[in-house]
C-alpha positions in Angstrom: 14.6 16.8 -2.0 13.6 16.1 1.6 11.8 18.4 3.9 12.4 17.3 7.5 9.9 19.9 8.9 7.0 18.6 6.8 4.4 16.5 8.5 4.2 13.0 7.1 1.9 10.0 7.6 3.6 7.3 9.6 2.5 3.7 10.4 4.1 1.0 12.5 2.7 -2.3 11.5 3.3 -6.0 12.1 2.9 -8.7 9.4 1.1 -11.6 11.0 0.6 -15.3 10.0 -2.3 -17.1 11.8 -2.0 -14.7 14.7 1.8 -14.9 15.1 4.3 -12.2 14.1 6.2 -13.0 10.9 9.1 -10.5 11.6 9.9 -7.4 13.6 7.5 -4.5 13.3 7.9 -2.3 10.2 7.6 1.5 10.1 6.2 2.9 6.8 6.3 6.6 6.1 4.7 9.1 3.7 3.2 7.9 0.5 4.2 4.3 1.3 2.1 4.5 4.4 -0.8 6.1 2.4 -0.6 3.2 -0.1 -0.5 0.6 2.7 -3.5 2.1 4.4 -5.4 2.3 1.1 -4.6 -1.4 0.6 -5.9 -2.3 4.1 -9.0 -0.2 3.6 -9.7 -1.8 0.2 -9.7 -5.3 1.6 -10.1 -8.3 -0.8 -11.3 -6.0 -3.7 -8.0 -4.1 -3.8 -7.6 -0.8 -5.5 -6.3 0.7 -8.7 -4.8 4.1 -9.4 -7.9 4.8 -11.6 -10.1 4.7 -8.4 -7.5 6.3 -6.1 -5.3 8.5 -8.3 -1.8 9.0 -7.0 1.6 9.6 -8.6 3.9 6.6 -8.8 1.5 4.0 -7.3 3.4 1.1 -8.8 6.6 2.4 -7.1 5.0 2.5 -3.7 3.7 -1.1 -4.2 7.3 -2.1 -5.2 8.7 -0.6 -2.0 6.0 -2.3 0.2 6.8 -5.6 -1.4 10.5 -5.1 -0.5 9.3 -4.6 3.1 7.8 -8.1 2.9 4.1 -7.4 2.2 2.4 -9.9 -0.1 0.7 -7.8 -2.8 -0.9 -9.2 -5.9 -1.1 -7.3 -9.2 -4.2 -8.0 -11.3 -4.2 -6.6 -14.8 -7.5 -5.1 -15.9 -8.6 -3.7 -19.2 -10.5 -0.4 -19.6 -12.2 1.3 -22.5 -13.0 5.0 -22.9 -11.2 7.7 -24.8 -7.8 6.1 -24.0 -8.5 2.3 -23.8 -5.8 0.1 -22.4 -5.1 -1.7 -19.2 -4.3 -0.8 -15.6 -3.2 -2.7 -12.4 -5.3 -3.5 -9.4 -3.4 -4.2 -6.2 -4.6 -6.6 -3.5 -2.9 -7.0 -0.1 -2.7 -10.6 0.9 -0.6 -10.1 4.1 -2.4 -10.1 7.4 -1.3 -6.8 8.8 -1.8 -5.5 12.4 -1.5 -1.7 12.7 0.5 -1.0 15.9 0.5 2.8 15.7 -0.5 5.4 13.2 0.1 9.1 12.8 -1.8 10.7 10.0 -0.5 14.1 8.9 
């Protein structure tokens, strides 16, 4: 269900390659924008949903990839009460933020 009156995070970005734009600017909204900003802030280390819990992280990554962002998935194992594995996501695209509205 959408709520047009609800404030949402919005980013307008440009994917770059050696200082040149790759395509037209992209507008990313809501949780997709939050995920992109988290990837940018994380840098080469990337982030996982264990460190930055959020619902549907893998879906936001999927959507960002469809926009054209190069995002690597690294599988990591973890122990604890519920041992298993989780994904770490690393942004490899050079992204220039053109404008940002944080709600």
